[in-house]
N, C-alpha and C positions, 0 to 999 in steps of 0.2 A: 774279297776283288784284289787282283793284286795291283796295288795304288800306283807303282811305279810303270807299270807298263800301261795303267790307264791316264798317266801324266804324259808317257810321249805319246798317246795316241791323239789326245787333245793338241798337243803342239802340230801334230801331223793333219790333224782335221780342221782347228777352227784357228790357229795361228797363222802358221805358213801361208795356207792357200788364201787369205786376205789381206795381201800387200803390207805384210809387216816384214818388213827388210831390215831391221836392225838384229844384226846375229846376237848381241851382248842381250836384247832383251828376251829374246828367242831363249838362250843360253840361263838367263835368270830364271823366266818361268820355267824351265825345264828341271830347275834345280829345287825349287820351292816347293815342298807339299800344301798342295792347296786345303787338304782334309783338315791339317793341324790350324786352320783358320777358322772352322765351323764346328758349331755344338757337335757333340758326339753324336748325337741321333742324326745328324744331318748329313754326317761326313761321305755316306754314301753317294751325296748328292754332288760331290766335291768336282768332277770331270764331267757332268752334263752339260749339255748346250743350254744352260739357263742360270736365272738371277736366283741365288739362294741366302736367304735371310742370314746374317749372322748375330744379330739381336735387334732390338727396338728400332726403327729405322736407319741401318744400316745392313749392307748387302756385300757379298763377294759378286761381281760381275761376271758376266758369261766372258769367255777366256778371248772371243773374237773382239768383242766392243771394248773391253780393257784394253789390249795388246794394239787396239788400232789408235787409240787415243793417244797412248803412252807413246807409240811408235811418231806419231804426228808431233808430237812436242820436242824431240829431238835432244833426248837428255845426251849432256855431254859428261866425260867424267869428271870435270873439276866443277859441275855446277850445284849452286846451294838450290835445294827444292824444299817446297812448302807441301805438305800433304794434309788436304782438308778433309776432315770427316771420313778417317781411315777404317775404323770399326773395329775389328780384330786385327787388321795391320798387314795384310797382305799387300795391298799396293804399296807400303812404307819398305816393306822388305824388297819387292821388287825393286823399288826405284833404289834403294841403299846400294844397288848392287849394281847400279848403272850411274849415279850421282857422285859427288864430293862430300855432301852432307844432306841429311833429310832433317824437316822438322816434320812431326807429324802432330796435328793440330784437332784433339778432339772436343767436344762441348761441355763436359763434368771431370770433376776429377775422378770420378768413378769408372767413368769411360777411358779416360787415359790410364787409370792402374789396369783396367784389363787389358788393353793396348799393349802397353809395356809387359806384363805378364807372357802375352802370346809371341811377342818377337823376342822376348828373353829365351821363349821354348825353343823358337827354330832358331836361334842363334845368330840373330841379324844384328849387323853393325852398323854405325855410322847414323845411328836414327836417335835425335832427341824428341821425347813425348813431351808434348805441355799441353793444359785445358784451357780454354777459355772462348770467346764468342767468337764463331765461323766466320763471321760477318767481317772482322777486325784483321782478318790476315796475319796473325799472331803479331801484332803491333810491337816494334823495336825488336824485332827478330829481323827484320828485312835488310835491304831489299834481296828478291831472289831471281834466279836465272829462269826456272822452271815453277809456278803453281799448279797442281792439278786438284781437281775437286771430284770426291766420290760421289757423285749423284748428278742426276739433270736439275737444272734450275729455270725458272721463268725469266728471272734478273739476276747477271750477276752482280756481285756486291762490287760498288765501286772500289771498296778498299783493296780489293784482289789486283785491278790494274794496276792503283797507285803504288803497290807494293812490288810491282815489276824493277827490275835491275834494267840497263839499256840493254837491248837485244832479248829481254825476258819474254818469255811465251807464258800465256794461262791457257791451258788446255780443261775446258771445261762442257759439257753438253747442254744445251739450251732449248727448253720446249718451245714450240712455236705451234700452240694450238695441239691438234694429236701427234705432230712429227717434231722428234727429238733430232737436232743435229750436231755433231763435235763440232766445236769452235776452238779456233786456235787465234788467240788475241796476242799480239806483237808489239813490243813498245821499240819505238827506233826513234830519235832525235827529238824525243818528247812528243812525240805521236804514237796513237796506239790504232791499229787496224786491226782486222781479222776476218778470216777465211773458214768454210764451212766445207770440208772435204767430204763429208759422209754422215749419212743417218746411223743412228747407234738405236738400241733397245736396251740403254742404261738407265737403272733405277732412279725414282725420284729423291730429291735430297730437301726433306721438309725446311720450311722456313725463309724461302726465297722465291716466293709468289710475287707476281706482280701484281702493284696495287689495284685494286678494284675500281673502275672508273664509271660512274654514273652518267647515262645519257638523257637528256630529256628533250 
């Protein structure tokens, strides 16, 4: 497979036709080899319109969903970005081309080590990799202009919203029963509001399920 041709075809078929208007985002995705973020046995799936597992509980999103959520977050060149659960780091590498600084947060030191190695392999710069509890939003590293969550959750962690700077945006997919919708939370004047611009097929991120309610 000619990976470069496949990458450009992906941009033309999955990104541009789906209301992704940020030219910097399109350029970033066109410049990064998605196959480099996948295990060798799955690299042929890098440009399919599908979610591909990169490791336990981590995924390379379909380009359509990823690009639409990042586009909705409106990442600016000087922004400080927190990238939560990036797995092998495709999202971190893309965000680093859009923002001023990216903090990539993975759950364990082993996951962070793999993330660092992959980012180094593709020559990504401007990314600081750390490990820790995903729900804490990299405590002590914020506030952040943008927080991007790599997976659908039932309940966003309160610390994610608290870590937003004034005017900051939390880009997360929220599961509402069988439906998954992108949500962009915005903090302004001490008040947080959200909008849900579209549905997605983003994969689930374990550990953020809604509490079980018992009815009598």
